[in-house]
C-alpha positions in Angstrom: 29.5 -9.8 -7.2 28.3 -11.0 -3.8 28.3 -14.7 -3.2 24.9 -16.2 -2.5 25.8 -17.2 1.1 27.0 -13.7 2.1 25.0 -12.3 5.0 25.0 -8.8 6.3 24.9 -8.6 10.1 22.9 -5.6 11.3 23.8 -3.5 14.3 21.8 -0.5 15.4 22.6 2.8 17.2 19.6 4.9 18.4 18.8 8.2 19.9 15.6 9.5 21.5 14.3 13.0 21.0 11.3 14.9 22.5 8.7 15.0 19.7 6.5 17.9 20.6 7.9 20.1 17.9 8.5 17.5 15.3 6.0 16.1 12.8 6.4 13.4 10.2 5.5 15.8 7.4 7.9 18.4 8.6 10.8 16.0 9.0 10.1 14.4 5.6 10.3 17.8 3.9 13.7 18.3 5.5 15.0 14.9 4.4 13.7 14.3 0.9 16.1 16.6 -1.0 19.1 15.2 0.8 18.2 11.5 0.5 16.6 10.1 -2.7 14.0 7.4 -2.3 12.9 8.6 1.2 9.6 7.0 2.3 7.0 7.8 5.0 4.3 5.7 6.6 1.8 7.5 8.9 -1.5 6.8 10.5 -4.4 8.9 11.6 -5.6 6.1 13.9 -3.8 6.4 17.2 -6.1 4.4 19.5 -4.1 1.2 19.1 -0.3 0.5 19.3 -0.4 -1.1 15.8 -1.1 2.4 14.4 0.6 4.3 17.1 3.8 4.9 15.2 4.7 6.9 12.1 8.0 6.2 10.4 10.3 7.7 7.8 13.2 5.7 6.2 16.0 7.3 4.2 19.3 6.5 2.6 18.7 3.1 1.0 21.6 0.6 1.2 20.0 -2.4 -0.6 17.1 -3.1 -2.9 15.0 -6.0 -4.3 13.2 -5.5 -7.6 11.1 -7.9 -9.7 9.8 -6.8 -13.1 8.9 -8.9 -16.1 10.3 -12.1 -14.4 13.7 -10.5 -13.9 15.1 -10.1 -10.4 17.6 -7.3 -9.6 19.2 -7.3 -6.1 21.6 -4.7 -4.7 23.4 -5.1 -1.4 25.1 -2.9 1.3 28.6 -3.6 0.0 27.7 -2.1 -3.4 27.3 -5.5 -5.2 24.5 -6.4 -7.5 22.8 -9.6 -8.8 20.5 -9.9 -11.8 18.8 -13.1 -12.9 15.6 -14.4 -14.4 13.2 -16.4 -12.3 13.3 -20.1 -13.2 9.5 -20.0 -12.9 7.2 -17.3 -11.7 5.9 -18.9 -8.5 9.5 -18.6 -7.1 9.0 -14.9 -6.7 8.1 -14.8 -3.0 10.7 -17.5 -2.1 13.3 -15.3 -3.9 12.2 -12.3 -1.8 12.3 -14.5 1.3 15.9 -15.5 0.4 16.9 -11.9 -0.1 15.5 -11.0 3.4 17.5 -13.8 4.9 20.7 -12.3 3.6 20.3 -9.9 6.5 21.1 -11.0 10.1 19.0 -8.9 12.4 18.8 -9.3 16.1 15.3 -10.1 17.4 13.3 -7.2 18.7 9.6 -6.6 19.3 9.7 -3.0 17.8 9.1 -3.4 14.1 11.4 -0.5 13.1 14.5 -1.0 15.4 16.1 -3.3 12.9 14.9 -1.4 9.8 13.3 -4.0 7.5 12.1 -3.5 4.0 9.8 -0.8 2.6 8.1 -1.1 -0.8 5.2 -2.1 -3.0 3.6 -4.9 -5.0 1.5 -3.9 -8.0 -1.8 -5.5 -8.9 -0.2 -7.4 -11.9 2.2 -9.1 -9.5 -0.6 -11.7 -9.1 1.0 -13.3 -12.2 3.7 -14.6 -9.7 1.1 -16.1 -7.4 -1.7 -17.5 -9.6 -1.9 -19.1 -13.0 -3.2 -16.0 -14.7 -1.9 -13.6 -17.4 -2.4 -9.9 -16.8 -2.5 -7.5 -19.7 0.7 -5.7 -20.8 1.7 -2.6 -18.9 0.2 0.7 -20.1 3.2 3.0 -20.9 1.9 6.1 -19.1 1.6 4.4 -15.7 4.0 1.5 -16.0 6.2 0.8 -12.9 8.1 -2.2 -11.7 6.0 -5.0 -10.3 7.7 -5.4 -6.9 10.2 -2.9 -5.4 11.6 -3.1 -1.8 14.4 -1.2 -0.2 16.5 -1.6 2.9 17.5 1.7 4.6 20.3 2.9 6.8 18.3 5.5 8.7 14.8 5.0 10.2 13.0 7.7 12.2 10.0 6.5 14.3 7.4 8.8 15.9 5.7 7.5 19.0 2.4 9.4 19.0 1.4 8.1 22.4 4.5 9.4 24.2 5.4 12.3 21.9 8.8 10.8 21.3 11.0 10.5 18.2 13.6 7.8 17.8 16.5 8.0 15.4 17.9 4.6 14.3 21.1 4.2 12.4 21.6 0.7 11.0 25.1 -0.7 10.2 25.3 -3.6 7.8 28.9 -4.7 8.5 30.5 -3.1 5.4 33.4 -0.5 5.3 33.1 3.0 4.1 35.0 2.2 0.9 32.5 -0.6 0.1 29.3 1.2 0.9 27.7 3.2 -1.9 25.6 5.5 0.4 25.9 8.2 2.9 28.2 6.3 5.3 31.0 7.1 2.8 29.9 10.8 3.0 30.3 11.0 6.8 26.6 11.0 7.7 25.8 9.7 11.2 23.2 10.2 13.9 24.6 13.6 14.8 24.2 14.9 11.3 20.8 13.3 11.0 19.7 14.9 14.2 20.9 18.3 12.9 18.8 17.8 9.7 15.7 16.7 11.7 15.9 19.7 14.0 16.7 22.3 11.3 14.3 25.2 11.6 13.5 25.5 7.8 12.2 23.1 5.2 11.8 23.5 1.4 8.3 23.8 0.1 7.1 24.5 -3.4 3.8 25.2 -5.1 1.5 22.8 -6.9 -0.8 23.5 -9.8 -3.1 20.9 -11.5 -4.7 21.3 -14.9 -8.5 21.8 -14.7 -9.3 19.0 -17.2 -9.5 15.4 -15.9 -9.0 12.5 -18.2 -10.5 9.0 -17.9 -9.5 5.7 -19.6 -13.2 5.2 -20.5 -16.2 7.3 -21.2 -19.3 7.2 -19.1 -21.3 5.1 -21.6 -18.3 2.7 -22.0 -18.1 2.3 -18.2 -21.8 1.6 -18.1 -21.4 -1.0 -20.7 -18.6 -2.7 -18.7 -20.8 -2.8 -15.6 -23.6 -4.4 -17.6 -21.3 -7.0 -18.9 -20.2 -7.7 -15.3 -23.8 -8.0 -14.2 -24.4 -10.5 -17.1 -21.4 -12.6 -15.9 -22.9 -12.7 -12.4 -26.3 -13.7 -13.8 -24.7 -16.5 -15.8 -23.0 -17.8 -12.7 -19.4 -17.1 -14.0 -18.8 -15.1 -10.8 -20.6 -14.2 -7.7 -19.1 -10.7 -7.6 -16.7 -8.7 -9.7 -14.9 -5.4 -9.1 -14.3 -3.4 -12.3 -12.5 -0.1 -11.9 -12.1 3.2 -13.7 -8.9 5.2 -14.0 -8.6 9.0 -14.0 -5.6 11.3 -14.4 -4.6 14.9 -14.3 -1.5 16.7 -15.5 0.2 19.0 -13.0 3.2 21.3 -12.4 5.2 21.7 -9.2 5.2 19.6 -6.0 2.8 16.7 -5.6 3.7 16.4 -1.9 1.2 19.3 -1.4 -1.5 16.9 -2.6 -0.5 14.4 0.1 -0.6 17.1 2.7 -4.1 18.0 1.6 -5.2 14.4 1.4 -4.1 13.5 4.9 -6.1 16.5 6.1 -9.3 15.9 4.2 -9.2 12.1 4.4 -7.4 10.8 7.6 -7.0 7.0 7.4 -5.3 4.1 9.1 -2.7 4.0 6.3 -1.2 7.3 5.2 1.9 7.1 3.0 4.3 8.9 0.7 6.9 6.7 -1.1 9.4 8.2 -3.5 10.6 5.5 -5.9 12.8 7.8 -8.0 11.0 7.9 -11.4 7.6 7.8 -9.8 5.9 8.4 -6.4 3.1 6.5 -4.7 1.0 8.2 -2.0 -2.4 7.9 -0.5 -4.8 7.4 2.4 -5.9 3.8 2.3 -8.6 2.6 4.7 -7.9 -1.1 4.2 -5.2 -3.7 5.1 -3.9 -6.0 2.5 -2.8 -8.3 5.2 -1.2 -7.9 8.7 1.1 -10.7 9.9 2.8 -10.7 13.3 4.3 -13.6 15.3 2.5 -16.2 13.2 -1.0 -14.5 13.4 -2.6 -12.9 10.3 -5.4 -10.4 9.9 -7.5 -9.3 6.9 -10.1 -6.6 7.2 -12.5 -6.9 4.3 -14.3 -3.7 3.4 -17.4 -3.9 1.2 -20.4 -1.8 1.2 -20.1 2.0 0.7 -22.5 4.9 1.3 -21.5 8.6 0.9 -21.5 10.6 4.1 -23.7 13.7 4.4 -21.8 15.5 7.1 -24.7 15.4 9.5 -23.9 12.9 12.3 -27.6 11.8 12.9 -28.2 11.3 9.1 -24.9 9.4 8.8 -25.9 7.1 11.7 -29.1 6.4 9.9 -27.2 5.8 6.7 -25.0 3.3 8.5 -28.1 1.4 9.7 -29.5 1.4 6.1 -26.1 0.2 4.8 -26.0 -2.7 7.2 -29.5 -3.7 6.3 -29.1 -3.3 2.5 -29.4 -6.8 0.9 -27.1 -6.0 -2.0 -24.3 -4.6 0.2 -24.8 -7.4 2.7 -24.5 -10.1 0.0 -21.3 -8.4 -1.3 -19.8 -8.2 2.1 -20.6 -11.9 3.0 -18.9 -13.1 -0.2 -15.8 -11.1 0.6 -15.6 -12.3 4.2 -15.9 -15.9 3.0 -13.2 -15.2 0.4 -10.9 -13.9 3.1 -11.6 -17.0 5.3 -10.8 -19.3 2.3 -7.6 -17.4 1.4 -6.3 -17.5 5.0 -7.2 -21.2 5.3 -4.6 -22.0 2.6 -1.8 -21.4 5.1 -3.6 -21.1 8.5 -4.9 -23.8 10.9 -7.4 -21.7 12.8 -9.4 -19.1 11.0 -12.1 -16.9 12.7 -14.3 -13.9 11.9 -13.7 -11.8 15.0 -15.7 -8.7 13.9 -18.5 -8.9 11.4 -20.0 -6.1 9.3 -19.1 -3.2 11.5 -20.0 0.3 10.2 -16.9 2.5 10.1 -17.0 6.2 9.3 -14.4 7.8 7.1 -14.2 11.4 6.0 -16.4 11.0 2.9 -17.8 7.5 3.0 -19.3 4.9 5.4 -17.9 1.4 4.9 -18.9 -2.0 6.3 -15.8 -3.7 7.8 -15.1 -7.1 9.1 -12.0 -8.7 10.8 -10.9 -12.1 9.8 -7.9 -13.7 11.6 -5.9 -16.8 11.2 -3.1 -18.7 13.1 -0.4 -19.7 10.6 0.4 -23.4 10.2 3.8 -24.5 11.5 6.7 -23.8 9.2 4.7 -21.7 6.7 6.7 -18.9 5.0 4.8 -15.7 5.9 5.3 -14.4 2.4 3.5 -17.4 1.0 0.5 -16.3 3.0 0.8 -12.9 1.3 0.8 -14.7 -2.0 -2.2 -16.8 -1.0 -4.3 -13.7 -0.2 -3.2 -11.4 -3.0 -4.9 -9.4 -4.4 -7.5 -8.6 -1.9 -10.9 -10.0 -2.8 -12.4 -6.5 -2.4 -10.4 -5.5 -5.5 -11.1 -8.5 -7.6 -14.3 -10.3 -6.7 -15.2 -14.0 -6.2 -14.1 -16.5 -7.4 -10.9 -14.6 -7.7 -9.4 -16.3 -10.8 -12.6 -16.0 -12.8 -13.1 -12.4 -11.7 -9.6 -11.3 -12.5 -9.8 -13.0 -15.9 -12.9 -11.0 -16.8 -11.4 -7.8 -15.4 -8.3 -8.3 -17.5 -10.5 -8.6 -20.6 -12.8 -5.7 -19.9 -10.5 -3.0 -18.5 -8.8 -0.8 -21.0 -5.6 -0.1 -19.1 -3.2 -2.0 -16.8 -4.0 -1.4 -13.1 -0.4 -0.8 -12.2 -0.3 0.2 -8.4 -4.1 0.3 -8.1 -5.3 -2.7 -6.1 -1.7 -3.7 -5.2 -0.1 -3.4 -1.7 2.4 -1.1 0.0 4.1 -1.1 3.4 6.7 -2.7 5.6 8.3 -6.2 6.0 10.3 -6.9 9.1 13.4 -9.1 8.8 11.7 -11.7 10.9 8.9 -12.0 8.4 6.2 -9.8 10.0 4.2 -8.1 7.2 2.1 -4.9 7.3 0.7 -3.6 4.0 -2.3 -1.6 3.0 -4.2 -2.0 -0.2 -3.3 0.8 -2.6 -6.7 2.3 -2.9 -7.5 6.0 -2.3 -4.0 6.3 -3.8 -2.2 8.5 -6.3 0.6 7.4 -8.7 2.6 10.4 -9.8 4.7 9.8 -12.9 5.9 12.3 -15.6 3.9 15.2 -14.0 0.7 13.2 -14.2 -1.4 12.1 -11.2 -3.2 8.7 -11.8 -6.0 7.7 -9.4 -8.5 4.9 -9.7 -11.5 3.3 -7.9 -13.7 0.2 -8.4 -17.2 -1.0 -7.6 -18.5 -4.3 -6.3 -20.8 -5.6 -9.0 -23.3 -8.4 -8.3 -26.3 -9.7 -10.1 -28.6 -7.2 -8.4 -26.4 -4.2 -9.0 -27.8 -0.9 -10.3 -25.6 0.7 -12.9 -26.2 4.3 -11.8 -25.4 3.4 -8.2 -22.2 1.6 -9.2 -21.1 4.6 -11.3 -21.7 6.9 -8.3 -19.7 4.5 -6.0 -16.6 5.4 -7.9 -17.2 9.1 -7.5 -17.9 8.6 -3.8 -14.6 6.8 -3.3 -12.6 9.4 -5.3 -14.2 12.4 -3.7 -11.5 12.9 -1.1 -8.7 12.6 -3.8 -10.3 15.1 -6.0 -10.9 17.5 -3.1 -7.2 17.0 -2.1 -6.1 18.1 -5.6 -8.3 21.3 -5.3 -7.0 22.0 -1.8 -3.3 21.6 -3.0 -3.8 24.2 -5.7 -4.4 26.7 -2.9 -1.5 25.8 -0.6 
């Protein structure tokens, strides 16, 4: 067993390739069968350097898992530690301590030193707030937090059409390491795989029938109860959700391929966690932290697009002027400001209620930023702002308590967060919405609605269908690939 003061010093070798014939999807298909737990982060938003890179990580050498208050850590030398949290709110400090077992040289590029890739489920809020979340539902149950450290990282610079191969060494010998280093894998062999002309593809077939965790009348009743809570003043806003599922056979990666085509988004991702996979096209940040500065981009207010640019522009104007949508948006911007203020000195609303156009919907989006207070652990700021107010409501604690009582199934990955953590504490995660969980040949997908006192039940029911339109279309498209 590794002693608690052991650190793993990271050194990196790299190689640059011309990227005009290499795509993240194509490279992922070449790597996934050779390296279990391979993950991919893409973006369809290349106008800024923040989203100018796509990245694939493969060959995990260490992992951090929290589930049901039990922490399991594995390390590059093959050792493992398992222990129970003394108390729940130590979860993020424990993750912080795990990260600091790795000694990485400072570098501005987020992927040169590797970092951690993983997820936090919605019910992980139990580790951050004094709240109890319902028991896991067996069919979509997954660990609450999972992060892995990888040996190989492949970064695609979409601005320069370049691909970088990074190999990270963690200071352990071939005999100690329980990964591909002991099998002779290096940058040369990785490059051969990346440049290989062929990749394995398989068919996908979903069943026609779609299941839901509630019926239409039951969901309408839940919405009415939420409206009643708003009228009584228990909450200003609440975000109940509805889950759907479909059985399938074959390769769900085809659904991801279809989804990234029909619903390009700032956050595109496909993460293989072994017993389950999480993939999606999220439009919204959970939180972005870099060099002591944090950003949250609240999204609230949704209209369905028509496909006609002039009509969509008029819809955007109507959306911005809609009293119900504006009230919902103002509450969530205020909630983001309050959440950031818990760990930040200076908090600003830099962009307010901007209409943004996605493939199937129009959203109102704001940008709220904060400068972190001196000495604050960035992961504490993550805890302070989790889950996103757009997935719970306001006040958060009351809204989540009501959601927990009204919803029939555990949310699992829905409403959680997924992404990358640098060894220096920078954090970039999206909210896991417009997201599939694939487990036991079943696709689970879920969406919510922002209910306020003036909500219309029929409109809220339709909002869920609007948000899931791209996911349903991707399933249909994947059947034809």
